[in-house]
Phi, psi and omega in degrees: 000313183297315180294322177299315179298317180298315178296320178300314178301317184296326180278321183279310187276313189267331179111162181299143180286325182299131178086353179250165173287182185290179180228159170273131185224142171223151174231003183217040174291162184246135174233125179238137174230156180220135175245114180250099181252167182305323184256350184199147171250130180239130178227149174206163184213149173228145175244034183239028176287125175250145180197161179216138176232130176267110183288347178286323182234004179059027172273153183216163173210130178229147175213154178213134175290126183299321182287358181276358179280132180222168178103013178297175180291347179181166183297327179294322178296318177296320178297316179296320177304311183284320186271317188264323188260305182265348178046060189295338175289325180276319182240076190290335184237144165253137185226157173216119181222141181172221186214149174284130185290312183290148174277107182218143177265102182286003175270348179263130177302143179161177178242136187222142167259116186234161173242128177257124179246131180186189180262119179259126182237121176220138173058032179076007181246134178254134177225139173279129181226151170245123183240124176285139181218147170260130182231133175237126178250127181201127173051048176076012177235147180235120178257130180241138172221133181210143175230130182204157178269152171236126175268123182302321181299329179296339184240026177052039175259111185258134180255124179301147183305324184295336181244014182297336177279353182251347181230122180288147176282344177242122181253129177270130183244135179236119182245134171218136183208148173246121179252138179254144178279124180226000000 
């Protein structure tokens, strides 16, 4: 499913690969999130972020299976995350697709502070977001690092009153990925 979605993005959003030069691609980027609430800190991580960036037009598409997050405080917490809050069987992928705002040639080695603007989709809800990112290009590889907040209310993720002191309404997300030029 994830690879199919990635290929679909590459053809619809980024354009056909045939006749174009290569793209930067990853299939094992890392996403870590943390919820720091008054009574509990919850953290989880996935190493299944897939993404593609077209350096010709700086368009991108990323996706991650929601159920791939692990490392919660316990199995019940992970079950609640998937079944009650993110409903990962119904909304299996979180995606971010769009374009880099700054005019930058990602084929040139260097370090860049960039803003990625696009449609972020979680829990079946789409929101336009601008995400600041640090990007380093070196020897055919592109390293991305970004930290940004997600507000649960923006994506119709409702927390029952009984656990509101244990789950923050703002989740901090940390993304790091190495993309190879292919």
